C-alpha positions in Angstrom: 10.7 -1.4 25.9 10.0 -1.6 29.4 6.5 -1.1 30.9 6.0 -2.4 34.7 2.4 -4.3 34.1 1.3 -7.1 32.6 1.2 -6.2 28.9 -2.4 -7.0 29.0 -4.7 -3.6 28.8 -2.4 -1.2 28.2 -3.4 0.3 24.9 -0.4 3.1 25.1 2.4 0.9 25.0 0.5 -1.9 22.9 0.4 0.9 20.1 3.8 1.9 20.5 5.4 -1.2 20.1 3.1 -2.2 17.3 4.2 0.8 15.4 8.0 0.5 15.8 7.7 -3.1 14.7 5.8 -1.9 11.6 8.7 0.3 11.1 10.7 -3.0 11.0 12.5 -2.7 14.3 12.4 -6.1 16.6 10.8 -5.0 19.6 10.5 -7.2 22.7 8.2 -5.5 25.6 9.8 -6.2 29.0 6.8 -6.8 31.6 5.8 -8.0 34.7 4.6 -11.6 35.4 1.8 -11.5 38.2 1.7 -14.1 40.6 -2.0 -15.5 40.4 -2.2 -14.6 36.6 -1.9 -17.1 34.3 -0.3 -15.2 31.6 2.7 -16.7 29.1 6.6 -15.4 30.3 7.1 -15.2 26.4 4.0 -14.3 23.9 4.1 -13.4 20.4 1.7 -10.4 20.0 -0.6 -10.5 16.7 0.6 -6.8 15.9 4.5 -7.9 15.6 6.3 -7.9 18.9 7.0 -10.0 21.8 6.1 -9.5 25.2 8.4 -11.1 27.9 7.0 -11.3 31.6 9.5 -11.5 34.2 8.4 -12.3 38.0 8.6 -10.1 41.2 10.4 -12.6 42.9 12.3 -13.0 46.5 15.8 -13.3 45.1 17.4 -11.1 42.7 19.4 -12.9 40.0 23.2 -12.3 39.7 23.5 -9.6 37.0 26.8 -8.9 34.7 26.1 -5.1 36.1 27.8 -2.5 37.8 27.0 -1.7 40.7 27.0 -5.6 41.6 23.3 -7.1 42.6 23.8 -6.4 46.4 24.3 -3.1 46.0 21.5 -2.6 43.4 19.4 -4.3 46.1 20.7 -2.0 49.0 20.1 1.3 46.9 18.2 3.9 48.6 15.5 3.6 46.1 14.4 0.1 46.9 13.8 1.0 50.3 12.0 4.4 49.7 9.7 2.1 47.5 8.4 -0.1 50.0 8.5 2.4 52.5 6.2 4.5 50.4 4.3 1.3 48.9 3.3 1.0 52.6 2.5 4.5 53.6 0.3 4.9 50.4 -1.8 1.8 51.3 -1.9 2.7 55.0 -0.7 -0.8 55.8 2.2 -1.0 58.6 4.3 -3.4 57.2 7.5 -4.9 59.5 10.6 -3.9 58.8 11.4 -8.0 57.2 8.3 -7.0 54.9 9.3 -3.8 53.2 12.6 -5.7 52.6 10.7 -8.4 50.7 8.7 -6.2 48.9 11.9 -4.4 47.5 13.7 -7.2 46.8 10.7 -8.2 44.6 10.7 -5.1 42.8 14.8 -5.4 42.8 14.1 -9.2 41.0 12.2 -7.4 37.9 14.2 -4.5 37.3 17.2 -6.8 37.2 15.7 -9.8 35.2 14.4 -7.5 32.7 17.8 -5.8 32.6 19.5 -8.6 31.9 17.0 -10.0 29.3 17.4 -6.4 27.4 21.2 -6.6 27.8 22.0 -6.3 24.0 19.4 -4.5 22.9 20.1 -0.9 20.5 17.4 1.3 22.0 15.7 1.3 25.3 12.5 2.6 25.5 11.8 3.3 29.1 7.9 4.0 29.9 7.4 6.3 32.9 9.6 6.3 35.9 9.2 2.4 36.5 10.3 1.5 33.4 13.4 3.7 33.3 14.5 2.0 36.3 15.3 -1.7 34.4 16.8 0.8 31.4 19.3 2.5 33.7 20.4 -0.9 35.2 21.0 -1.9 31.2 22.9 1.1 30.4 25.2 0.3 32.7 26.4 -3.1 30.8 25.6 -1.7 27.5 26.4 2.1 27.6 25.8 2.3 24.0 22.3 1.6 24.1 19.6 4.6 23.1 17.7 5.7 25.8 14.2 6.7 24.9 12.2 7.9 28.2 8.2 8.1 27.6 6.2 9.7 30.1 2.5 8.4 30.1 2.1 11.3 33.2 4.3 13.4 35.8 5.3 10.3 37.5 5.5 11.3 41.1 2.2 13.3 41.0 0.2 10.3 39.8 -1.6 7.6 42.3 0.2 6.7 45.5 3.7 9.1 44.6 1.6 12.0 44.8 0.7 11.8 48.4 4.5 10.0 49.7 6.6 11.7 51.3 8.4 14.8 50.1 12.0 12.9 50.8 11.5 9.9 49.0 9.6 12.1 46.1 13.3 13.8 46.2 15.1 10.3 46.2 13.1 9.4 43.2 13.7 12.4 41.0 17.0 13.4 42.3 18.4 9.9 41.8 16.3 8.2 39.2 14.2 10.1 36.9 16.3 13.0 36.3 19.2 10.3 35.3 16.7 8.9 33.2 15.9 12.2 31.6 19.5 13.5 31.2 20.6 10.3 29.6 17.7 10.2 27.4 17.8 11.0 23.5 14.5 12.2 23.4 11.3 12.8 25.6 8.2 11.2 24.3 5.4 12.1 26.7 1.2 12.4 26.1 0.1 15.7 25.5 2.8 18.8 25.5 1.6 20.2 29.3 3.8 17.2 30.5 6.8 18.1 28.6 6.3 21.4 29.9 6.2 20.6 33.7 8.9 18.3 33.3 10.6 21.0 32.1 10.0 22.9 35.2 11.3 20.2 37.3 14.4 18.8 35.4 16.8 18.9 32.6 14.9 17.2 29.6 15.9 16.0 26.0 16.2 18.6 23.4 14.3 16.2 21.1 10.8 15.8 22.5 7.4 14.0 20.6 4.0 14.1 21.4 1.9 11.1 21.1 -1.7 11.4 22.1 -3.2 8.5 23.2 -6.2 8.5 20.2 -7.7 5.4 18.9 -6.8 4.7 15.6 -9.2 5.9 12.5 -12.0 4.4 11.7 -15.6 5.5 10.1 -18.3 5.8 12.4 -21.2 5.9 9.9 -23.7 4.6 10.4 -23.8 5.0 14.1 -23.7 1.5 16.9 -27.0 0.3 18.0 -25.1 -1.9 20.5 -25.5 1.1 23.2 -29.0 1.8 23.0 -30.3 -1.5 22.6 -28.7 -2.5 25.7 -30.5 -0.1 27.7 -33.8 -0.4 25.9 -34.1 3.3 24.2 -34.8 4.2 20.7 -33.1 6.8 18.3 -34.7 9.5 19.3 -33.4 9.2 23.1 -30.5 11.5 24.5 -28.0 9.7 26.0 -25.1 10.3 27.7 -22.3 8.2 28.6 -19.1 7.8 30.5 -17.3 5.0 30.2 -13.9 4.4 32.0 -12.9 3.2 35.6 -15.9 3.7 38.0 -13.4 5.9 40.8 -12.9 8.6 42.9 -11.9 11.7 40.8 -13.5 11.1 37.8 -16.6 13.0 38.2 -19.0 10.3 38.8 -20.7 11.8 41.8 -21.2 15.1 40.2 -22.6 13.4 37.1 -25.3 11.9 39.5 -26.6 14.7 41.0 -26.4 16.9 37.5 -28.7 14.4 36.0 -31.5 15.3 38.3 -31.3 18.6 37.2 -34.8 19.5 35.5 -33.2 20.5 32.1 -32.0 16.5 31.7 -35.2 15.0 32.7 -35.6 13.3 29.5 -32.2 11.8 29.0 -30.6 8.8 30.1 -27.2 8.2 31.6 -25.1 5.2 30.8 -22.0 4.3 33.1 -20.0 1.8 31.1 -17.5 0.0 32.9 -16.0 -1.1 36.0 -14.6 -0.3 39.7 -14.9 0.4 43.1 -17.8 2.7 42.8 -19.9 0.4 41.3 -22.0 -0.3 44.3 -22.9 3.5 44.6 -23.4 3.8 40.6 -25.9 1.1 40.7 -27.6 2.0 44.0 -28.3 5.9 41.9 -29.6 3.5 39.2 -32.1 2.2 41.1 -33.9 5.1 43.1 -37.1 5.8 42.0 -36.7 9.6 41.9 -34.4 8.6 38.7 -37.4 6.7 37.2 -34.9 4.0 35.8 -32.9 6.6 33.4 -29.5 5.7 35.0 -28.0 2.5 33.6 -25.2 0.7 34.8 -23.1 -1.9 32.1 -20.0 -4.0 32.1 -17.4 -2.7 30.3 -17.1 -4.1 26.9 -13.7 -5.6 24.9 -11.5 -2.9 23.4 -12.4 -3.8 20.0 -15.9 -3.1 20.4 -15.8 -0.1 22.6 -15.5 2.5 19.7 -19.3 1.0 18.5 -20.5 1.2 21.7 -19.6 4.7 22.2 -20.8 5.9 19.2 -24.3 5.3 19.8 -24.4 8.5 22.6 -24.9 12.1 22.1 -22.8 12.9 24.8 -19.6 11.5 26.3 -18.3 12.8 29.8 -14.6 13.2 30.7 -15.0 15.7 33.9 -12.0 14.4 35.9 -11.6 16.2 39.0 -8.7 18.8 39.3 -7.4 16.8 42.7 -3.8 16.3 41.4 -1.7 18.3 38.7 -1.8 15.0 36.5 -5.6 15.3 36.6 -5.3 19.2 35.6 -3.0 18.3 32.6 -4.7 15.3 31.6 -5.9 14.2 27.8 -7.6 11.0 28.6 -8.3 8.2 26.3 -11.9 8.5 26.7 -11.4 11.9 25.1 -10.2 11.0 21.9 -12.5 7.7 21.7 -15.5 10.0 21.9 -14.2 12.5 19.3 -13.2 9.5 17.1 -16.9 8.2 17.5 -18.2 11.6 16.2 -19.4 11.9 19.8 -19.2 15.3 21.4 -17.8 15.5 24.6 -18.6 17.8 27.9 -14.9 18.0 29.7 -12.9 19.6 32.5 -12.3 23.5 31.8 -8.6 23.1 32.3 -6.2 24.2 29.6 -5.7 20.9 27.8 -9.1 19.4 27.1 -10.0 23.5 26.5 -7.6 24.0 23.8 -8.9 20.5 22.4 -13.0 20.9 22.5 -12.7 24.9 21.9 -9.4 25.3 20.0 -10.1 22.8 17.0 -9.7 25.0 13.6 -12.9 23.9 12.3 -15.2 25.0 15.7 -16.0 23.3 18.9 -15.7 20.1 19.8 -18.4 20.0 22.8 -18.2 22.0 25.5 -16.2 22.5 29.2 -17.2 23.3 32.6 -16.3 23.3 36.3 -16.2 19.3 36.7 -16.6 20.0 40.3 -20.3 22.2 39.9 -22.7 19.5 39.2 -25.3 22.5 38.1 -22.1 23.7 35.6 -21.7 20.3 34.4 -25.5 20.0 33.6 -25.7 23.4 31.5 -22.7 22.4 29.6 -24.4 18.9 29.3 -27.7 20.4 28.4 -25.8 22.7 26.0 -25.2 20.2 23.9 -28.8 18.5 24.0 -30.7 21.2 23.3 -29.0 22.1 20.0 -31.1 21.6 17.3 -31.1 18.1 15.2 -29.1 20.1 12.2 -26.6 21.8 14.7 -25.9 18.4 16.7 -25.6 16.7 13.2 -23.1 19.2 12.3 -21.5 18.8 15.4 -20.6 15.1 14.8 -19.4 15.7 11.5 -17.2 18.4 13.1 -15.7 15.5 15.7 -15.6 12.8 12.9 -13.3 15.3 10.6 -11.1 16.3 13.3 -10.6 12.7 14.7 -9.5 11.8 10.6 -7.4 14.9 10.4 -5.4 15.1 14.0 -7.2 13.0 16.4 -5.7 9.3 15.8 -3.3 6.9 16.1 -1.9 6.8 12.6 -1.3 10.7 12.6 0.4 10.0 16.2 2.6 7.1 15.0 4.2 9.3 12.6 6.0 10.7 14.7 7.1 7.8 16.9 8.3 6.2 13.6 10.1 9.5 12.4 12.0 9.5 15.6 12.8 6.1 15.7 14.1 6.6 12.0 16.6 8.7 12.9 18.5 7.7 15.9 21.8 6.5 15.6 21.5 2.5 15.8 18.8 2.7 13.2 
């Protein structure tokens, strides 16, 4: 597997690697070694796979691949990548600085490709992971390539705002060749596959693995969240957990909590990010009477217990990018798995999950840009009778046990791997 991060907190890749390892495959994940982090170069993960971290150095290694390393270094992609990063960060890098950045990315991809040279299956996570996979295929053309799309890559982050000519280079010279060469396309939801099919020629075989947490029993509910904010079992608790960053609907949620219909509710932000100061300033306002709480993120292994203590889970991402509009965030399934009904953005992807469950609704949807609409959706859950809220909680737990758990998703991935020619 190839993934362009340090493999410390990428829950999707960790779960997929563990699933494939449990199916009897020898799995190595090639990741990035960040300069300032003191992580081991080689690590045996407790879930049965190996992580190898490669540095983004200044001099790419000599590889037995075609094209030769110098040609690979001078490929238009590396220049496009450096320019994109510079533009997106609004940093005016000199030509030499851009060239050095391109070399560092080349070094990681070529190191990873050399290390994976004899692999039978190459599992590329997103376009960034496809780069070393494509390089490996030049020396090992018999390997099987799987393309795992965590989102529509060129519509994410800095890439969504990159110049059109750079996006065309990345699409035509890298993503399309990777998809054309891949035996199967793996994606986080069907909508990502639909969008990629509009843009590219994609593999006939497609597998959806939602980012669901492992199955667990959330009864009895966890007490950690309520005890930390100092409220009892009868208090109404609204929870947002995840990154404190723009386009997550946090500002709209701060407006929604001021709605008179939510005057008795407590709003908890659990996580970290650049908007933390804004959230803490709101929490300190006398007008909110201590009803807004900002808590540091908790360890992944205890997160489910914290989430289970809420009455409503928030997943109101804004429609600022295509990926947001077709997203199925981790917190959506984490909340459902904890028995917590969700207020989500009224996008087709989330609407189908929250309102289309065969057992009945698992929450409510709203216009995430409209604070009044957000408050109305929250109120529709909190104003239910105790028995109706208990039924809604039970329905979420049943849905998570039947469909929205990693074990159900893992079955599809295992079936794919066992059907591959090299297996």
